[in-house]
C-alpha positions as CSV (number, residue, x, y, z in Angstrom):
1,M,29.5,63.4,-19.4
2,D,32.2,61.9,-17.2
3,R,32.6,58.2,-16.4
4,L,31.1,58.4,-13.0
5,E,27.8,59.8,-14.4
6,K,27.7,57.0,-17.1
7,Y,28.3,54.5,-14.3
8,K,25.5,55.9,-12.2
9,K,23.1,55.8,-15.1
10,K,24.1,52.3,-16.2
11,Y,23.9,50.7,-12.8
12,T,20.6,51.8,-11.4
13,A,18.5,49.3,-9.6
14,T,16.0,49.0,-12.5
15,E,18.8,48.4,-15.0
16,V,20.5,45.8,-12.9
17,G,17.1,44.2,-12.3
18,K,16.4,44.0,-16.0
19,S,19.7,42.2,-16.7
20,Y,19.0,39.8,-13.8
21,D,15.5,39.0,-15.1
22,A,17.0,38.4,-18.5
23,V,19.3,35.6,-17.3
24,R,17.3,34.2,-14.3
25,D,15.3,31.7,-16.3
26,L,18.4,30.5,-18.1
27,S,20.2,30.1,-14.8
28,I,17.3,28.1,-13.3
29,E,17.4,25.7,-16.3
30,K,21.1,25.2,-15.9
31,E,20.8,24.5,-12.2
32,K,18.1,21.9,-12.9
33,I,20.7,20.0,-14.8
34,A,23.6,20.6,-12.4
35,F,22.0,20.0,-9.0
36,P,21.1,16.3,-9.5
37,E,24.6,15.6,-10.7
38,Q,26.1,17.3,-7.7
39,V,23.9,15.4,-5.3
40,E,24.9,12.2,-7.0
41,I,28.6,13.0,-6.5
42,E,28.0,13.9,-2.8
43,I,26.2,10.7,-2.1
44,K,28.7,8.5,-3.9
45,V,31.7,10.2,-2.3
46,K,30.1,9.8,1.2
47,Q,29.7,6.1,0.5
48,L,33.4,5.8,-0.6
49,V,34.8,7.6,2.4
50,D,32.5,6.0,5.0
51,G,34.3,5.8,8.3
52,C,36.7,8.7,7.8
53,P,36.5,11.7,10.2
54,V,33.4,13.9,9.5
55,L,35.6,17.0,9.3
56,Y,37.2,15.7,6.0
57,I,34.0,14.5,4.2
58,S,33.3,17.9,2.7
59,Q,36.8,18.1,1.3
60,Y,36.5,14.7,-0.3
61,I,33.2,15.8,-1.9
62,I,34.9,18.9,-3.3
63,F,37.7,16.6,-4.7
64,G,35.0,14.5,-6.4
65,K,33.3,17.6,-7.9
66,E,36.7,18.8,-9.1
67,I,37.3,15.5,-10.9
68,N,33.9,15.8,-12.5
69,K,34.7,19.3,-13.7
70,L,38.1,18.1,-15.1
71,K,36.4,15.2,-17.0
72,K,34.2,17.7,-18.8
73,K,37.1,20.0,-19.7
74,H,39.9,17.6,-20.5
75,D,40.6,14.1,-21.8
76,G,43.6,11.8,-22.5
77,V,47.0,12.8,-21.3
78,A,45.8,16.3,-20.4
79,L,43.2,14.8,-18.0
80,F,45.8,12.5,-16.6
81,N,48.1,15.4,-15.8
82,E,45.3,17.5,-14.3
83,L,44.2,14.6,-12.1
84,R,47.8,14.1,-10.9
85,I,47.9,17.8,-9.9
86,L,44.5,17.6,-8.2
87,D,45.6,14.5,-6.4
88,E,48.8,16.1,-5.1
89,K,46.9,19.2,-4.1
90,W,44.4,17.4,-1.9
91,H,47.0,14.9,-0.6
92,R,49.2,17.8,0.6
93,R,46.1,19.2,2.4
94,G,46.1,16.1,4.5
95,L,43.6,13.9,2.8
96,N,44.2,10.1,2.7
97,G,45.9,9.1,-0.5
98,S,44.1,5.8,-0.8
99,L,40.7,7.4,-0.4
100,L,41.6,10.0,-3.0
101,S,42.6,7.1,-5.3
102,E,39.3,5.3,-4.6
103,I,37.3,8.4,-5.5
104,K,39.4,9.0,-8.6
105,D,39.2,5.4,-9.7
106,F,35.4,5.5,-9.4
107,Y,35.0,8.6,-11.6
108,V,37.8,7.7,-14.1
109,P,37.8,3.9,-14.2
110,N,40.5,2.4,-16.5
111,Y,40.1,5.4,-18.7
112,L,43.6,6.6,-18.2
113,A,45.4,3.3,-18.7
114,A,43.5,2.8,-22.0
115,T,44.2,6.3,-23.1
116,L,47.9,6.3,-22.3
117,C,48.6,2.8,-23.8
118,R,46.7,3.4,-27.0
119,F,48.6,3.3,-30.3
120,D,46.6,4.6,-33.2
121,V,48.0,2.7,-36.2
122,G,45.5,4.4,-38.5
123,R,47.5,7.6,-38.4
124,F,50.7,6.0,-39.6
125,D,51.8,4.2,-42.7
126,V,52.5,0.6,-41.5
127,N,55.2,0.2,-44.1
128,T,57.2,3.0,-42.5
129,F,57.8,0.8,-39.5
130,G,58.8,-2.3,-41.4
């Protein structure tokens, strides 16, 4: 049997339907968790950028959602670096730097300063440093 025949058998409407049915309930459960969080981000960003041109509001919302995604994926210096890249990306696209900072400060308040200035003495032998 050649590859095309295997493909035709594998991707019939009933087979695709079965795999969709298998993951549909899981997808719905995940969306129940994700949607309220996304709505919360949208509302808060709209409040923070109140007064800016309507054309840009959706871009600020996307920026806020990207910050939220990065917070789930990174922390510490890695998060700091990713946020700098994200900030630069959206600033180069023409968004207001102070509004970007306001949004970033809301979602990552004082976290970065505390992380970057932390010195964990517990990992070192204090006598080594005198």
